[in-house]
N, C-alpha and C positions, 0 to 999 in steps of 0.2 A: 641614554638617548642616542639615536643613530647619527653617525657622522654625516654632516651636511643637511640634516633634517631641520626645517624651519617650522616651528609650531604655529607661526602666524601666517603661513602660506595657505590660505583657504582654497585657492585654486588647485593646489597640489592635493589637498585633502579631498576635495570634491571629485577630482579626477580619479583618485585611488578608490573612493567609494563607488563611483560610477563603474569602474573596472570590476570591482568585486560584485556589484549588483548584476552586471552583464554575465559574469561567470556563473553566478547562481541561477540566472534565468536560463542560460544554455544548459546547465546541469538538469534543471527541472524539465526543460523541453525534451531532453534525452530520456529522462525517466518516464515521461508521458508517452513518448513514442514507443519505448520498450514495453510499457504496460499495455498499450493498445495492441501492439504486435502479439503479445502473449494471449490476450483475450480474443484476438481475432482468429485464433486457431483452435480447433477441437481439442488437440492435446493440451494446449495452454489452459483451456477452460477446465479440463480434467485436473490438471495440476492445481489450479486455483481452488477448485472444489475441495480437493484433498487438504489444501492449506487451511481453508475456512473451516473444514470439519475438525482439523487438528486443534484449532483454537477454541473449540467449544462455544462458538459464537452465539448459538441460540440455546445454550444449556445454562442452568443455574450453577454458578461457581461454588456454591456451598454444598458440600457433601458431608452429611452428619458423620461424626467420628473421625474426621480428618482435620488437619491444621494447615492445609495448603490453599486456602481461599485466596490469599493475595497472589500466589503464583497463577492460579486459574484466572483471576481478574486480569493479570498481565497478559496471559494468552488471549483472553477475550478482547483486550484493547488492541492487540495486533490484528485480530480478525475484524474488529470494527474499523480500523484504519484501512485495511484492504477493501472491505465492503464499501466504505466511503469513496475510495478511489474508483471502484467499479461504477458506482452510481454517478460520480462526477464526470468521468472520462468516457465511459462506454456503457451507459445503462441498458442499451438494447442487448448487449452481450450477456447481461445477468440472466435475463429471461431465457436466452438460448442455453446457457449453462444449466439452469434448473431443468429445462425441458430435456436436454441430453441426459442428465442424471436420472430423471424419471424414466426415460426410455430404457436406460441401462438396467435400472431396477426391475422393470417389467420383464426384460429378457432374462435376467438372472433368476427370477422367480419361476420361470417356465421350465 
């Protein structure tokens, strides 16, 4: 037990919990700001598109003859988390990202 720690001091425990909750809130606010900044730029949306593609988000994780289904499910989970953040924080950017990718595909095919 820490020197000078009083386990019956509820006010100190509540103050420590409030301080920790505030730190977590500030960290989340920063994450949200960073994510919105990334998705607010064309280059950021391209990076996000590549990340989502790498996760196999919309592919079946089972490939006959392989034994890495769990690994691919893990990759998909990351993609699902990123997609959920997009839809929660900046859903309008998702449609822009898809449109930009479709435009790029058209130019690449010409």
